[in-house]
Kinemage of the C-alpha trace (Angstrom):
@kinemage 1
@onewidth
@group {chain A} dominant
@subgroup {mainchain}
@vectorlist {calphas} color= white
{ca met a 1} P 22.741 2.585 20.992
{ca gln a 2} L 19.461 4.729 19.874
{ca lys a 3} L 20.950 5.228 16.414
{ca leu a 4} L 21.708 1.037 16.097
{ca lys a 5} L 17.989 0.241 17.283
{ca gln a 6} L 16.592 2.180 14.644
{ca arg a 7} L 19.051 0.688 12.138
{ca ile a 8} L 17.818 -2.796 12.858
{ca leu a 9} L 14.640 -1.605 12.665
{ca asn a 10} L 14.720 -0.253 9.498
{ca trp a 11} L 16.541 -3.742 8.568
{ca phe a 12} L 13.770 -5.877 9.290
{ca arg a 13} L 10.996 -3.379 8.035
{ca arg a 14} L 12.871 -3.395 4.624
{ca asn a 15} L 13.081 -7.520 4.509
{ca arg a 16} L 9.551 -7.758 5.522
{ca lys a 17} L 7.862 -5.691 2.652
{ca arg a 18} L 7.761 -8.584 0.274
{ca asn a 19} L 6.223 -11.211 2.982
{ca arg a 20} L 3.720 -9.509 4.593
{ca pro a 21} L 0.053 -10.575 3.883
{ca ala a 22} L -2.275 -8.702 2.049
{ca pro a 23} L -5.493 -7.173 3.814
{ca glu a 24} L -8.258 -9.626 4.112
{ca asp a 25} L -10.701 -8.899 1.761
{ca thr a 26} L -13.558 -7.560 3.608
{ca ser a 27} L -15.664 -5.641 0.669
{ca lys a 28} L -18.639 -8.045 1.134
{ca asp a 29} L -21.499 -7.286 3.692
{ca asp a 30} L -20.829 -3.348 3.087
{ca lys a 31} L -17.126 -4.035 4.950
{ca gly a 32} L -15.125 -2.128 2.236
{ca asp a 33} L -14.402 0.706 4.920
{ca lys a 34} L -12.414 -2.354 6.855
{ca lys a 35} L -10.457 -3.390 3.671
{ca asp a 36} L -9.446 0.596 3.018
{ca thr a 37} L -8.300 0.817 6.346
{ca ala a 38} L -6.429 -1.928 6.216
{ca glu a 39} L -4.702 -0.710 3.074
{ca glu a 40} L -3.965 2.761 4.583
{ca asp a 41} L -2.029 0.694 7.459
{ca leu a 42} L 0.150 -1.277 4.855
{ca lys a 43} L 1.075 1.990 3.302
{ca glu a 44} L 2.312 3.098 6.889
{ca ile a 45} L 3.830 0.593 7.932
{ca asp a 46} L 6.387 0.443 4.639
{ca val a 47} L 7.290 3.941 5.367
{ca glu a 48} L 10.770 3.636 6.940
{ca ile a 49} L 12.249 6.970 9.014
{ca pro a 50} L 15.932 7.643 8.446
{ca leu a 51} L 18.336 7.339 11.057
{ca pro a 52} L 19.647 11.230 11.852
{ca pro a 53} L 22.532 12.373 9.583
{ca gly a 54} L 25.697 11.377 11.570
{ca glu a 55} L 28.364 14.400 12.541
{ca gly a 56} L 29.505 16.020 9.236
{ca glu a 57} L 26.807 14.249 7.310
{ca met a 58} L 24.695 16.083 4.800
{ca pro a 59} L 20.881 14.685 5.269
{ca ser a 60} L 19.352 12.895 2.520
{ca tyr a 61} L 16.422 13.038 0.127
{ca phe a 62} L 14.376 10.676 2.689
{ca his a 63} L 15.214 13.528 5.359
{ca val a 64} L 12.957 15.635 3.702
{ca gly a 65} L 9.632 15.912 6.251
{ca ser a 66} L 11.307 13.001 8.568
{ca ala a 67} L 10.284 14.669 11.740
{ca ala a 68} L 6.542 14.676 10.279
{ca lys a 69} L 6.808 11.314 9.620
{ca asp a 70} L 7.890 10.474 12.562
{ca cys a 71} L 5.427 12.302 14.544
{ca leu a 72} L 2.770 10.921 12.416
{ca ile a 73} L 4.027 7.048 11.947
{ca thr a 74} L 6.407 5.976 14.235
{ca gly a 75} L 4.097 3.978 17.117
{ca tyr a 76} L 1.056 3.598 15.123
{ca lys a 77} L 2.548 1.085 12.756
{ca leu a 78} L 2.518 -1.355 15.641
{ca gly a 79} L 0.920 -4.631 14.727
{ca ala a 80} L -0.947 -6.734 17.712
{ca trp a 81} L 3.037 -7.367 19.246
{ca gln a 82} L 6.435 -6.351 18.694
{ca leu a 83} L 10.008 -7.398 20.579
{ca gln a 84} L 13.398 -6.281 19.830
{ca cys a 85} L 16.814 -7.415 21.927
{ca thr a 86} L 19.918 -5.979 20.699
{ca thr a 87} L 23.519 -7.015 22.835
{ca lys a 88} L 26.790 -5.383 22.155
{ca thr a 89} L 30.252 -6.745 23.304
{ca asn a 90} L 33.077 -4.898 23.952
{ca gln a 91} L 34.484 -5.750 20.444
{ca asp a 92} L 31.922 -3.483 18.774
{ca phe a 93} L 30.089 -7.250 17.981
{ca tyr a 94} L 26.258 -6.624 17.749
{ca leu a 95} L 23.591 -9.995 18.030
{ca ser a 96} L 19.942 -8.516 17.440
{ca thr a 97} L 16.289 -10.734 17.391
{ca phe a 98} L 13.488 -9.199 15.897
{ca gly a 99} L 9.461 -10.487 15.894
{ca glu a 100} L 6.306 -9.007 15.638
{ca gly a 101} L 2.750 -10.088 14.863
{ca tyr a 102} L 1.376 -8.383 12.090
{ca pro a 103} L -1.759 -7.884 11.497
{ca thr a 104} L -2.366 -10.352 13.983
{ca ile a 105} L -1.349 -11.891 17.267
{ca asp a 106} L -0.385 -15.221 15.340
{ca ser a 107} L 0.858 -13.494 11.638
{ca val a 108} L 4.506 -13.843 13.167
{ca phe a 109} L 7.870 -12.149 10.928
{ca gly a 110} L 11.017 -12.066 12.331
{ca gly a 111} L 14.739 -12.743 12.448
{ca val a 112} L 17.979 -12.360 13.751
{ca glu a 113} L 21.146 -10.502 12.661
{ca ala a 114} L 24.872 -10.494 13.388
{ca leu a 115} L 27.007 -7.616 12.990
{ca lys a 116} L 30.389 -6.631 13.273
{ca glu a 117} L 32.085 -3.099 12.871
{ca ser a 118} L 35.511 -2.470 12.435
{ca gly a 119} L 36.813 1.046 12.011
{ca asn a 120} L 35.117 1.929 8.519
{ca trp a 121} L 33.943 -1.526 7.858
{ca ser a 122} L 30.797 -3.168 8.741
{ca val a 123} L 29.653 -6.869 8.031
{ca ser a 124} L 26.234 -8.036 9.008
{ca leu a 125} L 24.619 -11.719 8.542
{ca gly a 126} L 20.705 -12.131 9.088
{ca trp a 127} L 18.576 -14.931 8.787
{ca leu a 128} L 14.701 -14.680 8.539
{ca thr a 129} L 11.962 -16.165 9.361
{ca thr a 130} L 10.669 -16.442 5.451
{ca asn a 131} L 13.863 -18.831 5.271
{ca glu a 132} L 16.288 -16.143 3.985
{ca tyr a 133} L 19.500 -14.721 4.468
{ca val a 134} L 20.836 -11.655 3.860
{ca ser a 135} L 24.247 -10.311 4.462
{ca glu a 136} L 25.357 -6.598 4.178
{ca val a 137} L 29.077 -5.360 3.456
{ca gly a 138} L 29.797 -1.769 4.063
{ca val a 139} L 32.854 0.467 3.849
{ca arg a 140} L 33.177 4.254 4.718
{ca ala a 141} L 35.581 6.793 3.754
{ca lys a 142} L 36.590 10.319 4.334
{ca gly a 143} L 39.078 12.355 2.812
{ca leu a 144} L 39.803 16.017 1.467
{ca gly a 145} L 36.461 17.104 2.824
{ca ser a 146} L 34.355 14.838 1.453
{ca gln a 147} L 32.866 11.168 2.178
{ca trp a 148} L 32.220 7.810 0.013
{ca tyr a 149} L 30.276 4.987 1.422
{ca ala a 150} L 29.195 1.699 -0.208
{ca leu a 151} L 27.029 -1.228 0.946
{ca leu a 152} L 27.047 -4.833 -0.573
{ca lys a 153} L 23.742 -6.551 0.095
{ca ser a 154} L 22.854 -10.027 -1.120
{ca met a 155} L 19.875 -12.522 0.070
{ca ile a 156} L 19.685 -16.070 -0.489
{ca gly a 157} L 16.089 -17.463 -0.330
{ca thr a 158} L 15.356 -21.365 0.533
{ca lys a 159} L 11.199 -21.128 0.883
{ca asp a 160} L 10.028 -22.912 -1.896
{ca glu a 161} L 13.601 -22.672 -4.338
{ca val a 162} L 16.831 -21.826 -3.843
{ca thr a 163} L 17.120 -17.559 -4.974
{ca phe a 164} L 19.811 -15.541 -5.102
{ca lys a 165} L 19.899 -11.658 -5.157
{ca ser a 166} L 22.320 -8.842 -4.992
{ca lys a 167} L 22.472 -4.882 -5.436
{ca leu a 168} L 24.985 -2.213 -4.512
{ca lys a 169} L 24.016 0.805 -2.711
{ca cys a 170} L 27.088 3.336 -3.128
{ca gly a 171} L 27.586 7.336 -2.369
{ca phe a 172} L 29.090 10.204 -2.278
{ca glu a 173} L 28.896 13.653 -0.634
{ca arg a 174} L 30.664 16.867 -0.353
{ca asn a 175} L 28.784 19.698 1.237
{ca pro a 176} L 26.576 21.029 -0.447
{ca val a 177} L 25.947 17.875 -2.621
{ca lys a 178} L 24.714 14.316 -1.769
{ca val a 179} L 24.562 11.732 -4.401
{ca glu a 180} L 23.158 8.242 -3.771
{ca val a 181} L 22.817 5.224 -6.123
{ca val a 182} L 21.435 1.428 -5.590
{ca val a 183} L 22.759 -0.319 -8.508
{ca pro a 184} L 21.166 -3.837 -9.460
{ca leu a 185} L 23.490 -6.710 -9.816
{ca tyr a 186} L 22.053 -9.591 -10.063
{ca asn a 187} L 17.878 -10.490 -9.969
{ca glu a 188} L 17.244 -7.254 -9.041
{ca pro a 189} L 15.031 -5.080 -11.535
{ca leu a 190} L 15.575 -1.397 -9.991
{ca leu a 191} L 18.374 1.089 -10.759
{ca leu a 192} L 17.434 3.626 -7.955
{ca gly a 193} L 19.337 7.368 -7.039
{ca tyr a 194} L 18.843 10.572 -5.984
{ca val a 195} L 20.934 13.860 -5.920
{ca val a 196} L 20.298 16.405 -3.317
{ca val a 197} L 21.874 20.094 -3.000
{ca ala a 198} L 21.863 22.129 0.066
{ca pro a 199} L 21.890 25.650 -1.558
{ca phe a 200} L 21.180 27.676 1.671
{ca glu a 201} L 21.578 26.756 5.234
{ca asn a 202} L 18.574 24.422 6.536
{ca trp a 203} L 17.465 24.214 2.966
{ca leu a 204} L 17.668 21.231 0.827
{ca leu a 205} L 16.534 20.726 -2.919
{ca gly a 206} L 16.745 16.885 -4.502
{ca tyr a 207} L 15.768 14.739 -7.432
{ca arg a 208} L 15.214 11.075 -7.281
{ca ala a 209} L 14.543 8.596 -10.085
{ca ser a 210} L 13.694 4.736 -10.247
{ca tyr a 211} L 14.413 2.928 -13.459
{ca asn a 212} L 12.873 -0.507 -14.004
{ca met a 213} L 15.638 -2.615 -15.963
{ca asp a 214} L 13.229 -5.011 -16.881
{ca asp a 215} L 10.727 -2.858 -18.189
{ca lys a 216} L 13.326 -0.398 -20.004
{ca gly a 217} L 11.674 2.562 -18.101
{ca phe a 218} L 11.244 5.064 -15.497
{ca asp a 219} L 8.844 4.072 -12.550
{ca lys a 220} L 9.253 7.362 -10.763
{ca his a 221} L 10.501 10.451 -11.010
{ca ala a 222} L 10.425 12.675 -7.791
{ca leu a 223} L 11.595 16.419 -6.549
{ca cys a 224} L 11.807 17.512 -3.088
{ca leu a 225} L 12.176 20.718 -1.386
{ca gly a 226} L 12.696 20.894 2.181
{ca tyr a 227} L 13.329 23.431 4.968
{ca asn a 228} L 14.598 22.484 8.670
{ca asn a 229} L 15.798 24.823 11.480
{ca gly a 230} L 15.210 22.497 14.281
{ca thr a 231} L 12.247 23.981 15.050
{ca thr a 232} L 10.176 24.043 12.011
{ca glu a 233} L 10.284 21.659 9.218
{ca ile a 234} L 8.560 22.124 5.640
{ca gly a 235} L 8.650 19.398 2.766
{ca leu a 236} L 7.390 19.170 -0.478
{ca lys a 237} L 7.592 16.290 -2.864
{ca leu a 238} L 6.265 16.041 -6.094
{ca glu a 239} L 6.368 12.511 -7.855
{ca asn a 240} L 5.760 11.883 -11.600
{ca phe a 241} L 4.837 15.265 -12.483
{ca gln a 242} L 1.110 14.503 -11.046
{ca asp a 243} L 1.270 13.734 -6.922
{ca leu a 244} L 2.194 16.592 -5.147
{ca arg a 245} L 2.518 15.804 -1.369
{ca gly a 246} L 3.674 18.448 1.868
{ca ser a 247} L 4.242 18.238 5.348
{ca ile a 248} L 4.771 20.637 8.165
{ca phe a 249} L 6.511 19.638 11.570
{ca gln a 250} L 6.456 22.651 14.021
{ca arg a 251} L 7.826 22.688 17.771
{ca ile a 252} L 5.530 24.531 20.341
{ca gly a 253} L 8.229 25.265 23.232
{ca glu a 254} L 9.886 22.219 24.841
{ca arg a 255} L 7.247 19.660 25.092
{ca trp a 256} L 4.691 20.166 22.357
{ca ala a 257} L 4.814 19.636 18.700
{ca phe a 258} L 2.407 18.929 15.850
{ca ala a 259} L 2.514 17.910 12.197
{ca ile a 260} L 0.275 17.831 9.295
{ca lys a 261} L 0.571 15.793 6.102
{ca ser a 262} L -1.307 15.689 3.093
{ca asn a 263} L -1.356 15.207 -0.958
{ca leu a 264} L -1.876 18.783 -2.003
{ca tyr a 265} L -2.800 17.377 -5.648
{ca asn a 266} L -2.708 13.995 -7.380
{ca ser a 267} L -4.354 13.139 -10.959
{ca glu a 268} L -6.736 10.780 -9.236
{ca asn a 269} L -8.046 14.087 -7.095
{ca val a 270} L -7.954 11.491 -4.203
{ca lys a 271} L -7.575 13.880 -0.800
{ca gln a 272} L -5.625 12.321 2.102
{ca phe a 273} L -4.009 13.633 5.336
{ca ala a 274} L -2.868 13.398 8.728
{ca ile a 275} L -2.727 15.930 11.572
{ca gly a 276} L -0.814 14.655 14.636
{ca val a 277} L 0.235 16.307 17.808
{ca gln a 278} L 2.560 14.870 20.689
{ca tyr a 279} L 3.514 16.177 24.072
{ca asp a 280} L 6.887 15.210 25.764
{ca phe a 281} L 7.114 14.790 29.304
{ca gln a 282} L 10.663 15.289 29.254
{ca asn a 283} L 11.765 12.008 31.194
{ca gly a 284} L 11.829 9.879 28.471
{ca ser a 285} L 8.290 9.457 27.946
{ca leu a 286} L 6.107 10.694 24.786
{ca leu a 287} L 2.330 10.572 24.305
{ca lys a 288} L 0.897 10.932 20.884
{ca ala a 289} L -2.633 11.584 18.754
{ca lys a 290} L -3.234 11.544 14.814
{ca leu a 291} L -6.145 11.823 13.121
{ca arg a 292} L -6.420 10.560 9.420
{ca his a 293} L -8.509 11.482 6.447
{ca asp a 294} L -10.265 8.427 6.573
{ca ser a 295} L -11.763 9.211 10.240
{ca arg a 296} L -9.152 6.914 11.763
{ca ile a 297} L -7.936 7.770 15.101
{ca gly a 298} L -4.697 6.707 16.787
{ca phe a 299} L -2.451 7.117 20.113
{ca val a 300} L 0.807 6.275 21.338
{ca tyr a 301} L 2.438 6.192 24.742
{ca gln a 302} L 6.219 5.342 24.643
{ca ser a 303} L 8.164 5.483 27.834
{ca lys a 304} L 11.860 3.676 29.221
{ca leu a 305} L 12.058 1.491 31.683
{ca gly a 306} L 15.292 1.887 32.859
{ca glu a 307} L 18.353 3.100 30.890
{ca asn a 308} L 18.249 0.011 28.466
{ca val a 309} L 14.201 -0.703 28.077
{ca asp a 310} L 11.855 1.110 25.877
{ca ile a 311} L 8.354 0.336 25.473
{ca met a 312} L 5.414 1.566 23.001
{ca tyr a 313} L 1.563 1.373 23.325
{ca his a 314} L -0.643 2.272 20.738
{ca ala a 315} L -4.219 1.947 20.255
{ca ala a 316} L -6.705 3.081 16.857
{ca phe a 317} L -10.305 3.004 16.203
{ca asp a 318} L -12.795 4.692 13.679
{ca gly a 319} L -13.998 8.040 14.723
{ca val a 320} L -17.381 7.921 12.687
{ca asp a 321} L -17.777 4.637 14.546
{ca pro a 322} L -15.992 3.936 17.475
{ca ile a 323} L -18.005 1.128 18.862
{ca gly a 324} L -18.898 -1.126 15.708
{ca gly a 325} L -15.721 0.024 13.795
{ca asn a 326} L -12.410 -1.657 13.034
{ca his a 327} L -10.133 -1.288 16.540
{ca lys a 328} L -6.733 -2.012 16.677
{ca ile a 329} L -4.009 -2.023 19.656
{ca gly a 330} L -0.119 -3.268 19.574
{ca val a 331} L 2.837 -3.314 22.323
{ca ala a 332} L 6.472 -3.315 21.491
{ca trp a 333} L 9.303 -3.740 23.797
{ca his a 334} L 13.171 -3.067 22.921
{ca phe a 335} L 15.662 -4.617 25.216
{ca gln a 336} L 19.285 -3.359 24.758
{ca cys a 337} L 22.282 -4.386 26.887
């Protein structure tokens, strides 16, 4: 159920990016710092934490640095409130609802998704508060030491006019190689893909590209190098041969861990970093703290109220001006039954 919970969060996160309101322009009256903070918050909330690889599966390109991202982003991306409810029947049928207030308590986005799994097949149908309907049909197959999978996603929008979009994600993996491609089928401009290779145990080397079919050119090239032995994680990513980012995640004993994420070099010479630490109470509760390059300080506390209820609280403030600076609080409740 925990893996399903993260899948649903990522499902809504992917679909809300296009509809999230832009940060309010507060550049006048020397409030530019608040605008910068809002833009940084948007960058963090758009980051998708990948699901852990299943048994026998290889990690993907997006798993490079994922432990550091989980430490430095999960929980800090909360808006004013977030609520998720998931119900599973005995026939592997899931019904989920999701809602959030971001960036304010009354800026509501949410939806409903029904998911049915049967063997190697899965079908889902969702409705979003932006008057959009999303369907996904997925299939998996294994054989001869390899795995194949495909996911057809279609979206119908009815807000201002009727629109239709469709794309196909398909992948293949056979240790030590994994390939994934997202093919635009209708009204989708981007052709996406990556390939990763595990040359040695605990190491991952990959390449990712994004090609814009409308502009007839590449939007992004990226190389990655990752190491993860379960205790120590190191990640490096080079984008467009101009921006180099790195991350480190390290566990200290069974309870403590820290993470660092920074852009090591970029063409605009803008330095950005985040440092975080977390403490595991070993009872389902976790306390985290983070310092960002813009002096933003945040805290996250997550816990469980019984087996099927997860809660998360978030508070953040400006470290330079704790009283007069920008403040943020958030709360999330996840119900599973």
